[in-house]
C-alpha positions as CSV (number, residue, x, y, z in Angstrom):
1,M,64.2,-52.1,6.8
2,N,63.0,-51.4,10.4
3,A,60.7,-48.1,9.3
4,K,58.9,-50.4,6.8
5,R,58.3,-53.3,8.5
6,H,57.2,-51.2,11.3
7,V,54.6,-49.7,9.3
8,V,53.1,-53.0,8.0
9,N,52.9,-53.9,10.9
10,S,50.9,-50.9,12.0
11,S,47.4,-51.5,12.9
12,P,44.5,-50.3,10.4
13,P,43.9,-47.1,12.4
14,Q,47.4,-46.2,12.6
15,I,47.9,-46.1,8.6
16,L,44.9,-44.2,8.2
17,S,46.1,-41.3,10.6
18,L,49.4,-41.5,9.0
19,M,48.4,-41.0,5.5
20,F,45.7,-38.6,6.5
21,L,48.6,-36.6,8.1
22,S,50.7,-37.1,4.9
23,F,48.4,-35.7,2.5
24,I,48.0,-32.9,4.9
25,I,52.0,-32.1,4.8
26,L,52.0,-32.6,1.3
27,G,48.6,-29.9,0.7
28,T,50.5,-27.7,3.3
29,C,53.2,-28.0,0.7
30,L,51.5,-27.5,-2.0
31,L,49.4,-24.2,-0.8
32,K,53.2,-22.7,0.2
33,L,54.0,-22.3,-3.0
34,P,53.9,-18.9,-4.7
35,I,51.5,-19.8,-7.1
36,S,49.2,-21.1,-5.1
37,T,48.6,-17.9,-3.1
38,T,48.1,-13.9,-4.5
39,E,50.1,-12.7,-1.8
40,G,51.5,-15.7,0.4
41,I,50.6,-16.8,3.3
42,T,52.4,-18.3,6.5
43,W,53.6,-21.8,7.1
44,L,51.1,-21.9,10.1
45,D,47.9,-20.7,7.5
46,A,48.9,-22.8,4.9
47,F,49.3,-26.0,7.3
48,F,46.0,-25.1,8.9
49,T,44.2,-24.6,5.7
50,A,44.8,-28.3,4.7
51,T,43.9,-29.3,7.5
52,S,40.8,-27.9,7.2
53,A,40.4,-29.2,3.7
54,M,41.4,-32.9,4.4
55,T,39.1,-33.3,7.5
56,V,36.2,-31.3,5.3
57,T,36.0,-28.8,8.3
58,G,35.7,-25.5,6.3
59,L,37.4,-23.5,9.5
60,I,39.5,-20.6,7.6
61,V,42.4,-18.8,8.8
62,V,42.3,-16.7,5.4
63,D,39.5,-15.4,2.8
64,T,39.5,-18.6,0.7
65,G,39.0,-16.9,-2.7
66,Q,40.7,-13.5,-1.6
67,A,44.0,-15.6,-0.3
68,F,44.4,-17.9,-2.9
69,S,44.8,-18.1,-6.7
70,L,43.0,-20.7,-9.0
71,T,45.8,-23.2,-8.1
72,G,45.3,-22.9,-5.0
73,E,42.0,-23.2,-4.9
74,I,41.9,-26.4,-7.0
75,I,44.8,-27.6,-4.3
76,I,42.3,-27.1,-1.4
77,L,38.7,-28.6,-3.9
78,S,41.1,-31.6,-4.1
79,L,42.1,-32.2,-0.7
80,I,38.0,-31.8,0.3
81,Q,37.3,-34.3,-2.5
82,I,40.1,-36.8,-0.8
83,G,39.2,-36.3,2.1
84,G,35.5,-36.5,2.2
85,L,35.4,-39.9,0.0
86,G,38.4,-40.9,2.1
87,I,42.2,-42.0,1.4
88,M,41.6,-45.6,0.9
89,T,38.7,-45.2,-1.5
90,F,40.8,-43.4,-3.8
91,A,44.3,-46.2,-2.8
92,V,41.5,-48.8,-4.1
93,L,40.2,-47.1,-7.4
94,I,44.3,-47.0,-8.1
95,F,44.5,-50.6,-7.4
96,I,41.6,-51.7,-9.9
97,L,42.9,-49.6,-12.5
98,L,46.8,-50.9,-12.2
99,G,45.0,-54.4,-12.6
100,K,47.0,-55.0,-8.9
101,K,44.5,-57.2,-6.2
102,I,43.0,-56.1,-3.1
103,G,44.5,-57.6,0.0
104,I,42.9,-58.5,3.3
105,K,45.4,-55.6,4.4
106,E,43.5,-53.5,2.2
107,R,40.4,-54.6,3.0
108,L,40.5,-54.1,6.7
109,L,41.6,-50.4,5.8
110,V,38.8,-49.7,3.8
111,Q,36.3,-51.1,6.4
112,Q,38.0,-48.6,9.0
113,A,38.2,-45.9,6.6
114,L,34.5,-46.1,5.7
115,N,33.1,-47.5,9.2
116,Q,31.6,-51.1,8.6
117,T,31.0,-54.0,10.3
118,N,33.0,-56.1,8.1
119,I,35.2,-56.6,5.1
120,G,32.7,-58.5,2.9
121,G,31.9,-56.1,0.1
122,V,33.6,-53.3,0.8
123,V,35.8,-53.0,-2.6
124,Y,32.1,-53.1,-4.6
125,L,31.1,-50.6,-1.7
126,I,33.7,-48.5,-3.2
127,K,33.3,-48.3,-6.8
128,R,29.6,-47.3,-5.9
129,L,30.5,-45.2,-3.8
130,F,33.0,-43.4,-6.1
131,Y,30.4,-43.6,-9.3
132,F,27.5,-42.2,-7.1
133,S,29.7,-39.2,-5.4
134,I,30.7,-38.2,-9.0
135,V,27.1,-38.6,-10.8
136,I,25.7,-36.3,-7.7
137,E,28.1,-33.4,-7.7
138,S,28.5,-33.5,-11.3
139,I,24.3,-33.5,-11.7
140,A,24.1,-30.3,-8.9
141,A,27.3,-28.5,-10.5
142,L,25.3,-28.5,-14.0
143,L,22.4,-27.0,-11.9
144,L,24.2,-24.6,-10.2
145,F,25.8,-23.8,-13.5
146,L,22.7,-23.4,-16.0
147,Y,21.2,-21.0,-12.6
148,W,23.9,-18.7,-12.3
149,L,25.2,-19.0,-15.8
150,P,23.1,-15.4,-16.4
151,G,24.5,-13.4,-13.7
152,M,27.9,-14.8,-13.5
153,G,29.0,-15.6,-17.1
154,W,29.9,-18.9,-18.5
155,R,33.4,-19.3,-16.5
156,Q,32.6,-18.2,-13.1
157,G,29.3,-19.5,-13.4
158,L,31.0,-23.4,-14.1
159,Y,33.5,-22.7,-11.8
160,S,31.5,-21.8,-8.2
161,A,28.9,-24.2,-9.4
162,I,31.9,-26.9,-8.9
163,F,33.6,-25.5,-6.5
164,H,30.0,-25.2,-4.2
165,S,29.1,-28.9,-5.3
166,V,31.9,-30.8,-4.2
167,S,32.0,-28.8,-0.8
168,A,28.9,-29.1,0.0
169,F,28.1,-33.1,-0.8
170,N,31.6,-33.1,1.7
171,N,30.5,-31.3,4.2
172,A,33.0,-29.2,4.2
173,G,31.8,-25.6,3.6
174,F,34.3,-23.7,2.0
175,S,33.1,-21.1,-0.4
176,I,35.2,-18.8,-2.5
177,Y,32.6,-16.0,-1.2
178,S,33.8,-13.9,1.7
179,D,30.1,-14.2,3.1
180,S,29.8,-18.1,2.4
181,L,26.3,-18.2,1.2
182,M,24.7,-14.5,2.7
183,G,24.5,-13.5,-0.6
184,F,21.8,-16.3,-1.3
185,V,20.0,-16.1,2.0
186,G,16.4,-16.2,0.8
187,D,17.6,-17.9,-2.8
188,P,15.5,-21.2,-3.3
189,I,17.2,-23.1,-5.8
190,V,20.8,-22.1,-4.0
191,N,19.4,-23.0,-0.3
192,M,17.9,-26.6,-2.1
193,I,20.8,-27.7,-4.1
194,I,23.2,-27.1,-1.7
195,S,21.2,-28.4,1.6
196,F,20.3,-31.3,-0.8
197,L,24.0,-31.9,-1.2
198,F,25.2,-31.7,2.6
199,I,22.1,-33.9,3.7
200,L,22.7,-36.5,1.3
201,G,26.8,-36.5,1.8
202,G,26.0,-36.5,5.5
203,I,23.5,-39.2,5.7
204,G,26.0,-42.1,4.8
205,F,26.5,-44.1,1.6
206,T,25.4,-47.5,3.6
207,V,22.3,-45.4,3.7
208,I,21.5,-44.2,0.3
209,F,22.5,-47.5,-1.0
210,D,20.5,-49.2,1.3
211,L,17.3,-47.0,0.4
212,I,17.7,-47.5,-3.3
213,K,17.9,-51.4,-3.2
214,S,14.7,-52.0,-0.7
215,K,11.2,-51.9,-1.5
216,N,9.5,-50.5,1.7
217,F,10.5,-49.2,4.7
218,R,10.7,-52.8,6.5
219,D,13.5,-53.9,4.4
220,L,15.4,-51.4,5.6
221,S,18.3,-52.3,8.3
222,L,17.8,-51.0,11.4
223,H,20.7,-48.2,11.1
224,T,19.0,-47.0,8.1
225,K,15.8,-46.6,9.5
226,L,17.4,-44.5,12.7
227,M,19.3,-42.3,10.3
228,V,16.2,-41.5,8.1
229,I,13.4,-41.1,10.7
230,G,16.3,-39.4,13.1
231,T,17.6,-36.7,10.3
232,I,14.0,-35.6,9.1
233,V,13.1,-34.8,12.9
234,T,16.1,-33.2,13.9
235,N,16.3,-31.3,10.7
236,F,13.0,-30.5,11.2
237,I,12.8,-29.4,15.2
238,A,16.2,-27.2,14.5
239,M,14.7,-25.3,11.4
240,F,11.7,-24.7,14.1
241,L,14.1,-23.6,17.3
242,V,16.0,-21.6,15.1
243,F,13.2,-19.9,13.3
244,I,11.2,-18.8,16.6
245,L,14.8,-17.7,18.5
246,E,16.1,-15.9,15.7
247,Y,12.6,-14.5,14.4
248,S,13.3,-11.2,15.9
249,N,16.9,-10.7,16.0
250,P,17.3,-7.7,13.6
251,E,20.8,-9.0,12.9
252,T,19.9,-12.5,11.5
253,L,16.3,-13.3,10.8
254,G,14.7,-10.0,11.9
255,K,15.7,-7.8,8.8
256,L,14.4,-10.5,6.1
257,S,10.7,-11.4,4.5
258,F,8.6,-14.0,5.6
259,F,9.8,-16.4,3.1
260,D,13.0,-15.6,3.5
261,K,13.0,-15.7,7.0
262,V,11.7,-19.7,6.4
263,W,14.2,-20.5,3.8
264,A,17.5,-18.9,6.2
265,A,15.9,-20.8,9.3
266,Y,15.7,-24.1,7.6
267,F,19.2,-23.7,5.6
268,Q,20.6,-22.7,8.9
269,G,18.8,-25.6,11.1
270,V,19.8,-28.1,8.9
271,V,23.4,-26.6,8.2
272,P,25.5,-28.1,11.2
273,R,24.8,-31.7,10.2
274,T,28.1,-30.7,9.0
275,A,28.7,-28.6,6.8
276,G,29.6,-25.2,7.5
277,F,27.9,-22.9,5.1
278,N,26.2,-19.9,6.8
279,S,23.1,-17.7,4.7
280,I,23.3,-15.5,8.0
281,D,25.8,-13.6,10.7
282,I,26.6,-16.9,12.7
283,G,28.4,-14.1,15.2
284,S,24.8,-12.1,15.8
285,M,22.8,-15.0,16.7
286,D,21.1,-15.5,20.0
287,E,23.0,-17.6,22.6
288,A,20.6,-19.8,22.6
289,T,20.2,-20.8,19.1
290,L,24.3,-20.4,19.4
291,F,24.2,-23.5,22.3
292,L,21.4,-25.4,20.2
293,M,23.9,-25.6,17.2
294,M,26.7,-26.4,19.1
295,L,24.6,-29.7,20.3
296,L,23.8,-30.2,16.4
297,M,27.4,-29.8,15.8
298,F,28.6,-32.6,18.3
299,V,26.2,-34.9,17.0
300,G,26.8,-34.6,13.6
301,A,26.3,-36.3,10.7
302,G,25.7,-40.6,9.7
303,S,28.5,-43.4,10.1
304,A,30.1,-43.7,6.6
305,S,29.3,-40.1,5.3
306,T,31.5,-37.3,4.6
307,G,30.3,-35.7,7.8
308,G,31.8,-35.8,11.2
309,G,30.5,-35.4,15.0
310,I,29.9,-38.2,17.2
311,K,27.0,-39.2,14.6
312,L,23.5,-39.4,14.9
313,T,23.0,-43.3,15.5
314,T,26.2,-43.1,18.3
315,F,23.6,-39.7,20.0
316,L,20.3,-42.0,19.6
317,A,22.0,-45.1,21.1
318,M,22.8,-43.7,24.2
319,V,19.2,-42.1,24.1
320,L,17.5,-45.3,23.6
321,S,19.8,-46.7,25.8
322,V,18.9,-44.0,28.8
323,L,14.9,-44.6,27.9
324,T,15.4,-48.3,28.3
325,F,16.7,-47.2,32.2
326,L,14.0,-45.3,33.1
327,K,11.2,-48.0,31.7
328,G,13.3,-50.5,33.8
329,K,13.9,-52.7,30.9
330,E,17.5,-54.7,30.3
331,D,17.4,-55.0,26.7
332,V,17.8,-51.4,24.2
333,M,15.0,-52.3,22.2
334,I,13.8,-50.3,18.5
335,F,11.7,-51.6,15.6
336,R,11.5,-54.8,17.0
337,K,15.5,-55.4,17.1
338,T,17.8,-55.2,20.2
339,I,20.6,-53.0,19.8
340,T,23.9,-54.9,21.8
341,D,25.4,-53.6,24.7
342,R,28.5,-53.5,22.6
343,I,26.8,-51.0,20.6
344,V,26.0,-49.0,23.3
345,V,29.2,-49.2,25.1
346,R,30.9,-48.7,22.0
347,S,28.2,-45.3,21.9
348,L,29.3,-44.0,25.0
349,A,33.0,-44.5,24.4
350,I,33.1,-42.1,21.1
351,A,31.1,-39.7,23.3
352,I,33.3,-39.5,26.3
353,I,36.0,-39.4,23.9
354,G,34.6,-36.7,22.1
355,I,33.7,-34.4,25.2
356,S,37.4,-35.5,26.5
357,V,38.8,-33.7,23.4
358,I,36.7,-30.6,23.2
359,F,37.4,-30.2,27.0
360,L,41.0,-30.1,26.7
361,G,40.7,-27.9,23.2
362,V,38.4,-25.0,25.1
363,F,40.5,-25.4,28.0
364,I,44.1,-24.7,26.1
365,L,42.1,-21.8,24.1
366,D,40.7,-20.0,27.2
367,I,44.2,-19.7,28.4
368,T,45.6,-18.3,25.4
369,E,42.8,-16.6,23.3
370,N,41.1,-13.3,24.3
371,A,37.7,-14.2,23.8
372,P,35.0,-14.4,25.1
373,F,34.3,-18.2,26.5
374,I,30.9,-18.9,24.0
375,M,32.9,-17.9,21.2
376,I,35.8,-20.4,22.5
377,L,33.2,-23.4,22.6
378,F,31.8,-22.7,19.5
379,E,35.1,-22.6,17.8
380,T,36.2,-25.6,19.4
381,I,33.1,-28.1,19.2
382,S,32.5,-27.0,15.3
383,A,36.6,-28.2,14.7
384,F,35.8,-31.4,16.7
385,G,32.6,-31.9,14.6
386,T,34.9,-30.8,11.3
387,V,31.9,-28.3,10.8
388,G,33.5,-24.9,9.7
389,L,31.0,-22.9,11.0
390,S,32.8,-19.9,12.9
391,M,31.7,-17.1,15.4
392,G,34.9,-14.9,13.6
393,L,37.2,-16.2,16.3
394,T,39.0,-18.7,13.7
395,G,40.6,-15.9,12.0
396,D,42.2,-14.2,15.1
397,L,43.7,-17.1,16.8
398,T,47.2,-17.2,18.2
399,W,49.8,-19.4,16.7
400,I,49.2,-22.0,19.9
401,G,45.4,-21.4,19.3
402,K,45.8,-22.7,15.7
403,L,47.5,-25.6,16.4
404,V,45.0,-26.7,18.7
405,I,42.2,-26.1,16.7
406,I,44.4,-28.4,14.2
407,C,44.5,-30.8,16.5
408,V,41.0,-30.6,17.6
409,M,40.2,-31.2,13.6
410,F,42.0,-33.9,13.0
411,V,41.0,-36.1,16.2
412,G,37.5,-35.0,14.9
413,K,38.1,-36.9,11.4
414,I,40.4,-39.3,12.6
415,G,38.9,-40.2,16.2
416,P,36.3,-42.3,15.5
417,L,38.7,-44.1,13.3
418,T,41.6,-44.9,15.6
419,L,40.4,-44.0,19.6
420,A,36.6,-45.8,19.3
421,F,37.2,-48.8,17.7
422,A,40.1,-49.2,19.6
423,F,37.1,-49.1,23.0
424,A,35.5,-51.2,20.8
425,Y,37.7,-54.5,20.1
426,P,39.8,-54.4,23.2
427,E,42.1,-57.2,23.9
428,K,40.3,-60.3,24.4
429,S,41.1,-62.2,27.8
430,K,39.6,-65.6,29.2
431,L,40.4,-64.2,32.8
432,R,37.2,-63.2,34.9
433,Y,37.0,-61.5,37.8
434,P,33.5,-61.4,40.4
435,K,30.9,-59.1,39.6
436,E,30.2,-56.2,42.2
437,D,28.1,-53.6,42.2
438,I,29.1,-49.8,42.6
439,L,27.2,-46.8,43.9
440,T,25.8,-44.2,41.3
441,G,23.9,-41.3,40.8
């Protein structure tokens, strides 16, 4: 009775964290079943894989296509779908199907899960989100199936199309191929469909629905304007820099034709936000390119999306506040709108929390793992951003290293729903103290 009362009285972030952990444990048990693997895996590897799938990260300690049977891969795909769209999405849909009323508690959970500012219309948003996701994944799967049908046959082509469509739209980065998508490095069809899926899934559902209902750019919300412009500019800059930095690298773009270079640079430039697929060897990239990708992974995708990271709008809010300070102005303004101080402070809190988690993870891994520092840093940021890109370290992690990455993946997925909201909504008090400046800089 006391345990039940404790759960009921828990805050929405605490309940969401518990639900996520419960599904991860369930997924671990299912993946450990003999029917789920080809030769069996350890409990820790099953736990790592379930966490990676549920947090839509994509980091793997065993080869997905080799270690798991069809049953195991379907379990992984189910965890990806639940983790990508959100546990509360499916919980609310079940409530609706059973004819049960969606109360305030459930609406608050949905608000937290989808990172919404209020609870109004969240149930309607859930329905649209689910239908939209299924339609987009189905269309993409059909297109990939028709394209892969001649070479793979209907059975393998259909399964591969469904698996990669769900994985891409949910920004998971899981692939049933050992080399991810390196076999399709210069394939424009696969590159366009997969990148369209993870960009659409990563831009945020509120942005997508705002774009659908708005007739012109001026009608869009400030959040949508920042996400659309920020995504286009960031992706273009990332693609250009990858193309320039890796152009002559014989292990990545150097061995490809010009048009294949363009496709590879485009795909690898946009994929850190936060899909986790790779069409070229990540471990062979130049250090400058790797540093660029780490920045992109840390920034991540959009709020209320299937992606991770601190979120693009969080990063833009901090950049705009810096520019405002350098200009000597008081208010942070963009598109004739003022961003409140509360949003700026929350953005700073999210970034600091993220940096702290990464620092702690890197610190521990640098002690326990026999690997170059850049590999440890890259892997940790990839885990926090729930990206899934790897330089090859994940599969060689010690048991301590695996547990650290598991924790970082979990915090990376749940963090914005728990820690950031705790900072954003402090306990209100009427007590005020005199203001006094401190020396900075």
